[in-house]
N, C-alpha and C positions, 0 to 999 in steps of 0.2 A: 606336679611338684609336690613336695612334702608339706605337711602342715603341723601345727603345734596343737596337741590335744587340749581340750578344756581343762584348766587347772595345771597344765604342764608348762615346762620351760626348756629352752635349748640354749647352748652357748655358741657364740660366733666369735671368731678371732678378730680383734680390732687392730688398730695401729700400735697400741701399746702391749705390754705384757699381759694385762688383765683382760680376759674375754668379756664381750658384751652379753648380757642376759636378755633373752627374748621370752616373753610370757604371753599366755592366753588365759585371761580371767573372765569367764562368763561371756566369751565372744569379743572381749575388748583386748586388743593386742598392744603390747608395750615393748620398748627396748631401752636398755640402760645407756645407750650412746648419747652424746651431747646433742646430736642433730635431732633426735626424737624428743629429748627433754626440753629443749629450748624453743619448741614451736609454740605459737600462741593459740593454735587450734585446740578445741576441746580434746580431751585425752582419747576418746573413742574415734576421733577423726584424724589422728596423727599416723604417719607412716615414716619409713626411712629405708635406706638401701639394704639394710640387714634383713628387715622384714620382707622386702621384695625379693631378696636372694633366697630366703627360705620358702616363701609362699608363692612367689611369682608375681609379675606385674598385673596379670589379669585378675588374680584373686584379690590383690590389694586394691586395684582400681574399683572392683566390684564392692569391696567392703566399705571403702570410704566414700564411694560415689553412688552406689545403688540405692542406699537408704534415702538419700536426698532426692534422687530421681524418682523413686517409688512414691515418696510423699508428694512431690510436685505433680506426678501423674495422677495420683488418687484424689488430691484435693479439689481440682476443678470438677470432677465427676460428682463428688459428694456435695460440693457447693451448689451444683445445679439443682439438686433436690432439697437444698437447705438455704434457699434464697433469703430467708428472714434473718440470717445471722447478723448480729448488730454491727454497727460501724466500728465500735471500739474493738470488737473481736477481729474484724477483718484487718484493721490497722495493725493489731498486735501480731497477727499471724504472718504478715508479709515481711520479707527481707530479714527474717530471723530476729525481729525486734522483740524486746522483752514485753510480755503481756502486762496490762495495767492492773497489777495486783495490789491489794491492801496488805500492809505489813504492820507488825505489832511492835510496841514498845514494851520494855520490862516494867513490871509493877515495882514501885519503890516504896511501898507502905504509906504513901502520902495521898492516896486516893481511896475514898470510901466506896467499896464495890457492892454495897448493899443494893439489891435490885438489878444488878447487872446479870447478863446471861452467861452462864458458866458451862464449859464443856471440857472434855479431855483434850490435851495437846497431843496429837498423834505423832508417833515416832516413825514417820514414813517419808515420802518424797512429795513435796508440794507440786501440784499439777493443775494447770489451767486449761479447761476444755473450751476451745474457742468456737465450737459449733461444728468443727470438722476433724479436729485432732487435739492431742494433748501437747502442751508446751510447758517447759520448765520456767522458773522465774527469770532465767536469762534469755528465754526465747528459743531454746533448743527443743526440737521435737522429740517426743517419746513414741516409739513405734509399736503401739499396742495392736494386737490382732483385731480384725473386724468383729469377731465374735465377742470380744471384750467390750467394744464400744457400741455394740448393738443396742438400739433404742435410746441412746443418749440424744438429747434435744439439739435443735439447730441454733441455740443461743448459749452464751457463755455460762460456765459453771466453775466455781472455785472449790478445790478440795485437795485431798491427799491420796496418793497411791499407797495403800497400807497393807502390809503383810502380817500384822500382829505385833503385840508388844515384844520387845527384845529381839526383833527381827529386822532391824534397820539395814544392816549390811546385806542380808539376803534380799531385801526389797530393792536396794540399790543395784545389786548384781543382775536382777531381773529387768528393771526398767531401762538400764543403760544398754542392753542388748539391742541389736538391730534386726534380728531374725524372726521377730514376732513368734516366739516359742510358746509352747504349752505351759511353760513356767508361770505365765501370767495368770493361770488358774489359781495360783496361791494368793493373789492380790484382790483387793476391792478398791473401787474408787469411792472414797467416803466424802460426800459433798457437804460443805458447810456454808455456801453462799451462792447467790445468783447475781453476779456483778452488773448485768445489763438492766436489771429491774430497778428503776428509780423509785425506791420506796424504803421505808424504815426497815431495820433488820428483821423485826417480827414478821413483816409481810414477805420478805425475801426467803426466810427459812421455812415459812409456811408454804410458799410456792414450791420450794425444793421437796419438802415432805410430800406434798400433794402429787407432784410429778412422779416421784419414785413409787409411791403407793399405787397410783393409777396405772402407770406404764410398766412398772416392774422391770427396769433394765437388769439383765442377768448378773452383772458384776458391779452394780452401783448401789449405794445405800446412803441415807442421810444421817448426819451426826446429831445425836440428841443433845439438847441444852436444858439446863434447869436454872431457876432463879437463885442467885446467891443471897443467903439470908444474913450475911455479915461476916466479919473476919474469922470468927470461930468456925462457922460453917465452911468457909474457904479453906482454912488450914486443915480441918478434918477431912475434907474431900481431897485435898492435895496429898495428905498422908495416905489415904486409901488408894489413890491412883498410883502413887510412887511405890507403895507396898506391893502392888500387882505387877510392877515392872514398867509402868507408864512413865512418860516424860514429864508431865506437869499439867497445868490447866491453862485455858484461854478464857478471857473475860471480855464480853462485848457490851458497850454502853447501850442501854435501852433507847430505841428510836433512832439510832445512828444510821447514817447513809454509808454506802460503799465509797471509799476514797481510794485514790491512787497514791501509793507511797506509805510511809510510816505515819501512823495516826495514834493519838492517845485515846481514841474510841475503842481500840483493840489492845489488850494488855496480856502479856504472858507471865505466868507465875510458876516458878520452879525453885527447888531447894538449892540447886547448883547452877552456876553460870555456865555459858558455853561460848565458844568462839571457833574461828577457822584458822588454820595454819597451813603453810606449804611445806611439803617434805623436801628437805635438802640433803639428807644423809641417812644411812642405816648404820646403827651401832651394833657390833657383834655381841651376841649373848655369852653369858658365862654360866657355870653350874649346869642346871638342867636345861638351860636354853643354849648351851654351847653348840655351835654349828648352825645356828639360825639367828633371827633377829633378837637383839636385846632391847633396843629402844629406837624410836624414830627421832632423828634430829630434824627440828621443824623451825619455821620462821613465821612470825606474825606479819601483818601488813606494814607495821611500823618498823620492821627490821629486828625486833626482839627475837632472840634465838634461845631455844631450850630443848629439853628432851621429853618425850612422852614414852614411858615404858610400861604403863599399866593399862588394862582394858583390852589388850590384844589377845586373841585366842591362839592356840597352838598352830592352827591352820594359817592364821594371818602372820604369825612369826615365820612360818616356813615359806610363805608367799606374800611378802609385805607390800604395802602400797608403793607404787613406782615413784621414783624421784620426780618431783614436779607436781605430784598429786596434791589436791587440796583436801585436808581432812577436817572433820569436826571433832572437838575434844571438850570435855567438861572439866571444871576446876572449881575450887572453893572461893578463892579471892586472889587479888593481885598483891605481890610483895611491894615494898617501897620502891623498888627498881622497875616495877611494872611487869614482873614475870609471873605468869600464872602459877599458883601453888596447888600441888597435888593434881596435876593434869592427868586425865584418863581418856584414852582413845575411844571414840564412838564409831567412826566409820569414814569412808571416802565420800566427799561431796561431788556430785556430778553436775551441779548447776551453779557453781561458783566461778567467777572470773579470776584468771591467774594474775599475778603481779610480779614486778621485777624486784630483785633482791635490793635491800636498802644497805646491806653491808654493816649492820649494827649488831653488836653481840652482847647479850646480857644473859647471865645464868644465875640460877639459885646457888 
């Protein structure tokens, strides 16, 4: 059977006058037909009759089933050699359940952060190492090659799959693939916590540092932290990081324990706000963007709809996120009607749960 080359697309005649567009983006296949868009499965696990017509049933069954089968087959063998994996990690890894991760609140200028532990907020993909494999925040596995995970411990680690500043979308395109490609060599697993260690943060990060320094996993490193000296120091460091293309800062309360869910012991500090939205339409471009995407029509979880037309590269305008995709965008503030002002596209989220349309329409 034929296939769609990476970065390519084909048209298939549908029931209406307009053909359906089938794409292959980094090994993730999509179709513009309603049957593909309306599935509740993660984007990389969806299929439809049009994809099966082009690629064949065998190829599609292997694509959406082989990864899960491979993970299920490998996990017991690795778990045998890693019997010390914590109970929390084992529970998180089973049945696709979300791992027990600590999540941050935003800093609202009402907390004195003097003495807190400060680090760069990495613009990558959050990854929870459960002792045998990487999981997303939603419990979906990331299929890293064995050479990438070599020497990682048999206990949980919390961190970020990171490809560098201003490389979020490239990082996403690598980790969402299921073929364990050599592209993973562009990434590092940057570790910032040891969830199973029941100890203050200082001891947990010291444990991480000691492990990385002693064992030297080939693609893992620990995230440096420094003590915040006050609001002037905070704002100076924020300006430095953002000037280098970084996303912002993370602040941890001294002596804090690892908690599950959002906690005020972990705060994120950024100049811009961010949020997630679902792609519901593609607006055609004009001028130099004629013939390709002009803006994404998107919807917030509360049903508010608006357009995102900045932040997209020429390549993304030529091959835009599929309808139904969840994107991350940045903005300055909300209008009186709750519409994000000056939204700018960041990238496609691969660990966000889809939601149903609320049918609510608001525009700037």
